[in-house]
C-alpha positions as CSV (number, residue, x, y, z in Angstrom):
1,X,-50.8,-63.3,27.7
2,X,-51.0,-59.5,26.8
3,X,-51.2,-56.6,28.5
4,X,-51.9,-53.7,26.4
5,X,-51.2,-50.3,28.3
6,X,-52.2,-47.7,25.4
7,X,-54.0,-44.1,25.3
8,X,-56.5,-45.8,23.4
9,X,-56.7,-48.9,25.8
10,X,-55.7,-51.1,28.9
11,X,-56.6,-54.6,28.9
12,X,-55.6,-58.2,29.9
13,X,-55.7,-60.8,26.5
14,X,-55.4,-64.7,26.6
15,X,-53.7,-65.9,23.5
16,X,-54.5,-69.4,23.3
17,X,-53.2,-69.3,19.2
18,X,-52.4,-67.2,16.5
19,X,-56.3,-67.6,16.0
20,X,-57.9,-68.0,19.3
21,X,-57.7,-65.5,22.1
22,X,-60.5,-64.5,25.4
23,X,-60.4,-61.0,27.0
24,X,-60.0,-60.8,30.5
25,X,-60.7,-57.6,31.2
26,X,-60.4,-54.0,29.8
27,X,-60.8,-50.4,31.0
28,X,-64.4,-50.1,31.3
29,X,-63.4,-45.8,31.3
30,X,-60.9,-44.5,30.9
31,X,-57.0,-46.3,29.5
32,X,-53.7,-45.8,31.2
33,X,-52.5,-43.8,28.9
34,X,-55.3,-41.8,28.7
35,X,-55.3,-41.4,32.4
36,X,-51.4,-40.3,32.6
37,X,-52.6,-37.5,29.5
38,X,-55.1,-35.6,31.5
39,X,-52.9,-35.8,34.7
40,X,-49.7,-34.5,33.0
41,X,-52.2,-31.6,31.2
42,X,-54.0,-30.9,34.5
43,X,-50.1,-30.5,36.7
44,X,-49.4,-28.2,33.4
45,X,-47.0,-30.7,31.8
46,X,-46.5,-31.0,27.6
47,X,-48.0,-34.3,25.8
48,X,-48.0,-37.1,25.8
49,X,-48.3,-37.0,29.7
50,X,-46.3,-40.2,30.7
51,X,-42.8,-39.2,29.8
52,X,-43.6,-35.7,31.7
53,X,-45.0,-37.5,34.5
54,X,-42.4,-40.5,34.6
55,X,-39.4,-37.9,34.9
56,X,-41.0,-35.4,37.5
57,X,-41.9,-38.3,39.8
58,X,-38.5,-39.4,39.7
59,X,-38.0,-36.1,42.5
60,X,-41.2,-36.8,44.3
61,X,-42.9,-38.4,47.1
62,X,-45.0,-41.2,46.2
63,X,-46.4,-41.7,49.4
64,X,-47.7,-37.5,49.7
65,X,-51.1,-38.1,48.0
66,X,-53.1,-40.9,48.7
67,X,-55.3,-41.5,45.7
68,X,-58.6,-44.4,44.7
69,X,-57.3,-47.4,43.3
70,X,-60.8,-48.2,41.5
71,X,-61.6,-52.4,41.2
72,X,-58.4,-53.4,42.9
73,X,-60.5,-55.3,45.5
74,X,-63.0,-57.4,43.1
75,X,-60.6,-59.9,42.0
76,X,-60.6,-60.0,38.0
77,X,-59.3,-58.4,34.8
78,X,-61.4,-55.0,34.7
79,X,-60.0,-52.3,34.5
80,X,-61.1,-48.3,35.9
81,X,-58.7,-45.0,35.6
82,X,-61.6,-42.1,35.3
83,X,-61.7,-42.3,38.9
84,X,-58.2,-42.0,39.6
85,X,-57.7,-39.3,37.2
86,X,-61.3,-37.2,39.0
87,X,-59.5,-37.6,42.0
88,X,-56.4,-36.1,40.8
89,X,-57.8,-33.0,38.7
90,X,-60.0,-32.7,42.4
91,X,-56.5,-32.7,44.3
92,X,-54.8,-30.2,41.3
93,X,-58.1,-27.6,42.0
94,X,-57.4,-27.0,45.3
95,X,-53.5,-26.4,45.7
96,X,-50.9,-24.3,44.1
97,X,-49.0,-26.0,41.6
98,X,-45.6,-25.6,42.7
99,X,-42.6,-27.4,41.4
100,X,-43.1,-29.5,44.8
101,X,-46.0,-30.7,44.6
102,X,-46.2,-31.8,40.6
103,X,-43.2,-33.6,41.4
104,X,-45.4,-35.4,44.8
105,X,-48.2,-35.6,42.7
106,X,-46.5,-37.5,39.3
107,X,-44.9,-39.9,42.1
108,X,-48.1,-39.9,44.4
109,X,-50.4,-40.5,40.6
110,X,-47.6,-42.8,39.3
111,X,-47.4,-45.7,41.8
112,X,-50.9,-45.5,42.4
113,X,-50.4,-47.0,38.6
114,X,-48.0,-49.3,39.2
115,X,-50.4,-50.6,41.8
116,X,-53.5,-50.5,39.8
117,X,-51.5,-52.2,36.7
118,X,-49.5,-55.0,38.9
119,X,-52.4,-56.2,40.7
120,X,-54.6,-56.4,37.5
121,X,-51.8,-58.1,35.7
122,X,-51.6,-60.4,38.7
123,X,-55.2,-61.4,38.9
124,X,-54.6,-62.1,35.0
125,X,-51.5,-64.3,35.7
126,X,-53.3,-66.4,38.1
127,X,-56.4,-66.8,35.7
128,X,-54.2,-68.0,32.9
129,X,-53.1,-70.6,34.7
130,X,-56.7,-71.7,36.0
131,X,-57.3,-71.8,32.4
132,X,-55.0,-73.1,30.6
133,X,-53.6,-75.7,33.4
134,X,-50.0,-75.5,32.1
135,X,-46.7,-75.5,34.6
136,X,-45.4,-74.2,32.4
137,X,-43.6,-70.1,33.1
138,X,-45.7,-67.7,31.7
139,X,-45.0,-64.9,29.0
140,X,-46.6,-62.2,29.4
141,X,-46.1,-59.5,26.5
142,X,-46.9,-55.7,27.8
143,X,-47.3,-53.6,24.9
144,X,-48.0,-50.0,23.6
145,X,-46.9,-46.4,24.9
146,X,-47.6,-46.5,28.5
147,X,-45.2,-50.2,28.2
148,X,-42.7,-47.8,27.9
149,X,-42.5,-46.4,31.6
150,X,-39.7,-47.9,33.5
151,X,-41.3,-47.7,37.0
152,X,-44.6,-49.8,35.3
153,X,-41.5,-52.0,34.2
154,X,-40.1,-52.5,37.3
155,X,-42.8,-52.9,39.3
156,X,-44.5,-56.0,36.7
157,X,-40.6,-57.3,36.5
158,X,-41.1,-57.5,40.4
159,X,-44.5,-60.3,39.5
160,X,-41.7,-62.7,37.7
161,X,-40.6,-64.7,40.8
162,X,-43.4,-64.6,42.5
163,X,-46.2,-65.8,39.8
164,X,-43.3,-67.6,38.1
165,X,-43.7,-65.5,34.8
166,X,-41.6,-63.9,32.3
167,X,-42.3,-59.9,31.0
168,X,-41.4,-59.2,27.4
169,X,-42.0,-55.5,26.3
170,X,-42.8,-54.4,23.1
171,X,-43.9,-50.4,23.0
């Protein structure tokens, strides 16, 4: 199984062999990386946004802002990040961007992205096991620039014991 999380796309792909694969789901709008970049820009941070947000999030409160998690109630592998990006933009527009605000927003935003990616990857692991019908431990390759995010890596690693899978990160 491959989870691609980059600025260009976010997708979950079942790889049968080197010539056969099935896209289980991909983004229907913005990619995770694009969402990181746009949120960072809204907070007055640099580009690329992922590392900036990851750094700020370390000092923030992940529960400060309740942000939407589009499509996570659906038991599929499709991603949507435009609603999350818009929600953050609306909150930013209504607040002063103090250092505390930025840290809390970065932490809440990153935690929300983690939950979305965790949920959709968990759905994909279940789908993979249903389609392939294998009892072997599943290897999940996580690729793309967003795969460098340590918080996302920790979140996905927590899925290993729950779903009998192993994550391999390539960024």
